[in-house]
C-alpha positions in Angstrom: 0.0 0.0 0.0 2.9 2.4 0.8 4.5 1.7 -2.6 1.2 2.3 -4.4 0.8 5.7 -2.7 4.4 6.6 -3.5 3.9 5.6 -7.1 0.7 7.7 -7.4 2.5 10.7 -5.8 5.4 10.3 -8.2 3.1 10.1 -11.2 1.2 13.3 -10.1 4.5 15.2 -9.6 5.6 14.1 -13.1 2.3 15.4 -14.6 2.6 18.7 -12.8 6.2 19.2 -13.9 5.4 18.3 -17.5 2.3 20.5 -17.6 4.4 23.4 -16.4 7.1 22.7 -18.9 4.6 22.6 -21.7 3.1 25.9 -20.6 6.5 27.6 -20.4 7.7 26.1 -23.7 4.5 27.1 -25.5 4.7 30.6 -24.3 8.4 31.0 -25.3 8.5 29.5 -28.7 5.8 27.1 -29.9 7.6 26.3 -33.2 10.6 24.7 -31.6 8.9 22.5 -29.0 7.2 19.2 -30.1 5.9 16.5 -27.7 6.3 12.8 -28.4 5.7 9.6 -26.6 8.9 8.2 -25.1 10.4 4.8 -25.2 8.1 2.1 -26.3 4.6 3.0 -27.4 2.6 5.9 -28.7 -0.3 5.0 -26.4 1.5 5.9 -23.1 0.5 9.0 -21.2 4.1 10.1 -20.7 5.7 12.3 -23.3 9.2 13.1 -24.5 9.7 16.8 -25.1 11.7 17.7 -28.2 13.2 21.1 -28.0 15.5 22.3 -30.8 15.6 25.9 -29.7 19.2 26.0 -28.3 22.4 24.0 -28.4 22.0 22.6 -24.9 18.6 21.1 -25.6 19.8 19.7 -28.9 22.8 18.1 -27.2 20.4 16.5 -24.6 18.0 15.3 -27.2 20.8 13.8 -29.4 22.3 12.1 -26.3 18.9 10.6 -25.4 18.3 9.3 -28.9 21.9 8.0 -29.2 21.5 6.1 -25.9 18.1 4.7 -27.0 19.6 3.5 -30.2 22.7 1.8 -28.6 21.0 0.3 -25.5 18.0 -1.6 -26.9 18.9 -4.9 -25.3 19.1 -6.6 -28.8 22.8 -6.7 -29.8 22.3 -6.6 -33.5 20.0 -3.6 -33.3 22.3 -1.9 -30.7 25.1 -2.2 -33.2 23.2 -1.3 -36.4 21.0 1.5 -35.0 23.7 2.9 -32.7 26.2 3.2 -35.5 23.7 4.8 -37.9 22.4 7.3 -35.3 26.0 8.1 -34.3 26.9 8.8 -37.9 23.8 10.8 -38.8 22.2 12.4 -35.7 23.7 15.8 -36.3 22.5 16.1 -39.8 18.8 15.2 -39.0 16.2 17.9 -39.3 13.0 18.0 -37.3 11.1 15.7 -39.6 13.9 13.1 -39.6 14.1 13.3 -35.8 10.4 12.5 -35.6 11.0 9.6 -38.0 13.9 8.3 -35.8 11.8 8.4 -32.7 9.1 6.4 -34.6 11.8 3.8 -35.5 13.1 3.7 -31.9 9.5 3.1 -30.6 9.2 -0.1 -32.7 9.6 -3.5 -31.0 13.0 -5.1 -31.4 12.1 -8.5 -33.0 9.8 -6.9 -35.6 12.3 -4.1 -36.3 15.2 -6.6 -36.8 13.1 -8.8 -39.2 12.1 -5.7 -41.2 15.6 -4.2 -41.3 17.3 -7.5 -42.2 14.8 -8.3 -45.0 13.3 -11.4 -43.3 9.8 -9.9 -43.5 8.2 -7.0 -45.3 7.5 -4.0 -43.0 4.1 -2.4 -42.8 3.6 0.6 -45.1 3.9 3.1 -42.3 7.3 1.8 -41.4 8.6 1.2 -45.0 7.9 4.8 -45.9 9.8 6.2 -42.9 13.0 7.9 -44.2 15.1 6.8 -41.3 14.0 3.2 -41.5 14.7 3.2 -45.2 18.2 4.6 -44.7 19.0 2.1 -41.9 17.6 -0.8 -44.0 19.6 0.3 -47.0 22.8 0.3 -45.0 22.1 -3.1 -43.5 21.2 -4.6 -46.9 24.3 -3.1 -48.5 26.5 -4.6 -45.8 24.8 -8.0 -46.2 25.3 -7.9 -49.9 29.0 -6.9 -49.5 29.9 -9.2 -46.6 27.8 -12.4 -46.7 27.5 -15.1 -49.3 23.9 -15.6 -50.6 23.9 -19.3 -49.7 24.3 -18.5 -45.9 21.5 -15.9 -45.8 17.9 -16.7 -45.2 15.5 -16.5 -48.1 12.9 -13.7 -47.7 10.1 -14.6 -45.4 12.2 -17.3 -43.6 13.9 -17.1 -40.2 17.5 -15.9 -40.3 19.0 -18.4 -37.8 17.7 -21.9 -38.2 20.0 -24.0 -36.0 23.6 -24.6 -35.0 23.8 -28.0 -36.7 23.4 -26.5 -40.1 27.2 -26.9 -40.6 26.5 -30.4 -41.9 27.6 -30.5 -45.6 25.6 -32.4 -48.0 22.5 -32.4 -50.0 20.2 -29.7 -48.7 22.8 -28.2 -46.3 24.5 -24.9 -46.6 27.7 -24.6 -48.6 29.5 -22.6 -45.8 28.9 -21.2 -42.4 26.6 -22.4 -39.7 23.5 -20.6 -40.9 
């Protein structure tokens, strides 16, 4: 019961602070402040404020987005997204930042399947400019660094099993994939 009361108090403090920030930001410069949902879903009540009005707020935003892209808990995505964001974050405009946040809000397994070409993404994801750029980089790297016979066919799981090293009829020519 004590934890529930503490949680409710913390949520109420968060709401008051954010409502004050929104009022202050709207009164200072409404064109530079946008509000987004944060870390996993567009249905949450919490919001992530995007403020591009000064260098300090840009630095904070870029650091948050870089952290979110490198610390997803899914190694492949940590490496792919983290490197792409690190290389491109400073050249993104407001629209591309919104697109990046949309990509970062996607679920890891689905995002990896879509980026690696295992499944076709929904229309709303495939038209996202950041998703398209990341996918283009991943597919280019796959084409340059992996043999076609060790890659999954479109629509099939990427990793099938560790005993695939068996050579012979129906087995892969090289690798354990």
